C-alpha positions in Angstrom: 23.3 69.6 152.7 26.0 72.4 152.1 28.1 72.9 149.1 32.1 72.3 150.4 34.7 73.5 148.0 36.8 70.1 148.7 33.9 67.9 147.7 32.8 70.1 144.8 33.1 70.1 140.9 31.9 72.8 138.8 30.1 71.7 135.5 29.6 74.7 132.9 27.1 73.3 130.1 27.4 74.7 126.7 27.6 78.7 127.3 28.8 79.1 123.6 29.2 81.9 121.0 26.2 81.2 118.9 24.0 79.7 121.7 24.6 82.0 124.8 23.4 85.4 123.2 20.0 83.5 122.1 19.2 83.0 125.8 16.4 84.9 127.7 19.0 86.7 129.5 22.5 86.2 128.2 24.2 88.8 130.0 23.4 87.3 133.5 24.0 83.7 132.6 27.5 84.6 130.9 28.5 86.9 133.8 27.3 84.2 136.4 29.1 81.4 134.8 32.1 83.7 134.6 32.1 84.6 138.5 31.7 80.7 139.3 34.6 79.9 137.3 36.7 82.8 138.6 35.6 81.7 142.3 36.5 78.3 141.6 39.8 79.1 140.2 40.3 81.1 143.3 39.4 78.3 145.6 41.1 75.3 143.7 37.6 74.0 142.7 38.0 71.7 139.6 36.0 72.5 136.7 34.6 71.1 133.5 33.5 73.2 130.5 31.1 71.5 128.0 30.8 72.5 124.4 27.5 71.1 122.4 28.5 70.7 118.7 31.1 73.5 118.7 31.4 73.1 114.9 27.9 74.7 114.7 27.4 76.6 118.1 31.0 78.1 118.6 33.5 77.8 121.4 32.8 78.6 124.9 32.0 82.6 125.5 35.4 84.4 126.0 34.3 85.9 129.3 34.3 82.2 130.5 37.4 81.3 128.9 39.4 84.2 130.7 37.9 83.1 134.1 38.6 79.5 133.9 41.8 77.8 135.4 44.4 77.0 133.4 44.2 73.1 132.4 40.2 73.2 132.8 38.8 70.8 130.2 36.6 71.8 127.4 34.8 68.7 126.3 32.6 68.5 123.1 29.3 66.6 123.1 26.5 66.1 121.0 24.4 64.3 123.8 21.9 66.5 125.7 22.7 64.9 128.9 26.4 65.1 130.1 26.4 61.7 131.5 25.5 60.4 128.5 29.0 61.4 126.8 31.6 58.7 127.7 34.4 61.3 128.0 32.6 63.8 130.1 31.2 60.8 132.3 34.7 59.8 132.8 35.9 63.2 133.6 33.3 63.6 136.4 34.0 60.0 137.7 37.7 60.5 137.8 37.5 64.2 139.6 36.3 61.9 142.7 34.2 64.5 144.0 30.7 63.9 145.2 28.9 67.4 144.9 28.4 68.4 141.1 27.3 72.3 140.9 25.8 72.8 137.4 25.6 76.2 135.7 25.1 76.8 131.9 22.2 76.4 129.2 19.6 75.3 128.3 18.0 74.8 131.8 15.2 72.9 130.5 17.3 70.5 128.3 20.9 69.9 128.8 20.9 71.2 132.4 17.6 69.2 133.6 18.8 65.9 131.8 22.5 66.2 133.5 21.2 66.9 136.8 18.7 64.3 137.0 21.0 61.5 135.7 23.9 62.7 138.1 21.5 62.3 140.9 20.5 59.0 139.7 24.0 58.0 139.6 24.6 58.9 143.5 25.9 62.5 143.0 24.6 65.6 145.6 23.5 67.8 142.5 23.2 71.7 142.8 21.8 73.6 140.1 22.8 77.4 140.0 19.3 79.2 139.0 20.9 82.4 138.3 24.1 81.0 135.8 21.5 79.1 134.0 19.2 80.1 131.2 16.7 78.9 128.4 15.9 80.7 125.1 12.3 81.4 126.7 12.0 82.3 130.1 8.8 79.8 130.7 11.5 77.0 129.8 13.8 78.2 132.5 11.1 78.4 135.0 9.8 74.8 134.0 13.3 73.4 134.2 13.7 74.8 137.7 10.6 73.6 138.7 11.2 70.2 137.3 14.4 70.0 139.2 13.0 70.9 142.7 10.4 68.4 142.0 13.0 65.8 141.7 14.7 66.8 144.8 17.5 68.7 143.1 19.2 71.4 145.1 18.4 75.0 143.2 20.9 77.4 144.5 22.2 80.9 143.6 25.7 81.9 142.9 25.9 83.7 146.2 25.1 80.6 147.8 27.9 78.6 146.1 30.3 81.3 146.9 29.6 81.7 150.6 29.3 78.0 151.1 32.6 77.3 149.4 34.2 80.2 151.6 32.7 79.0 154.8 33.7 81.8 157.0 34.5 85.8 156.7 37.5 87.3 157.5 40.4 85.9 155.7 42.5 87.4 152.9 40.7 85.0 150.6 37.2 86.1 151.8 37.9 89.7 151.3 39.5 89.3 147.7 36.6 87.0 146.5 33.7 89.0 147.8 35.5 92.1 146.7 36.0 90.8 142.9 32.8 88.4 142.7 30.1 89.7 145.0 30.3 93.6 145.5 
């Protein structure tokens, strides 16, 4: 199945000040999530940003906060699976979207648990491999392997962008590819 912007919700998990820098590839995951948030803003795709224990791990990285659309909710959690948090679960359900595109950290913990539970709840789930990370590369790789073993779509940032855009030639296509792809 393809990702469609009108059916999509972008869920960015826990890319925070004291957590993101500890990742195996911090710049890649931070810039990848920022790109996805910017494209989502440009295409009016709704987003939810989660923060794991922000009192200890800090707020969402400034790069992401600059790209997120005005009004994007930042929701605190202690649970590893976003679906175990009542406020986040309600926000996802109330979005009315059936496709959930996931980016963030850590791949093998919060991303895997959230993706598997979302799929079990009937959502079409896509995990953006190059906008996710773990503290150790092996954990990231094992997390992606587990997702694929559970028939969850593992995609790239460019797959998301070009599937949301659907065609070339429009002013929006030119603007987005110039800002976020090239």
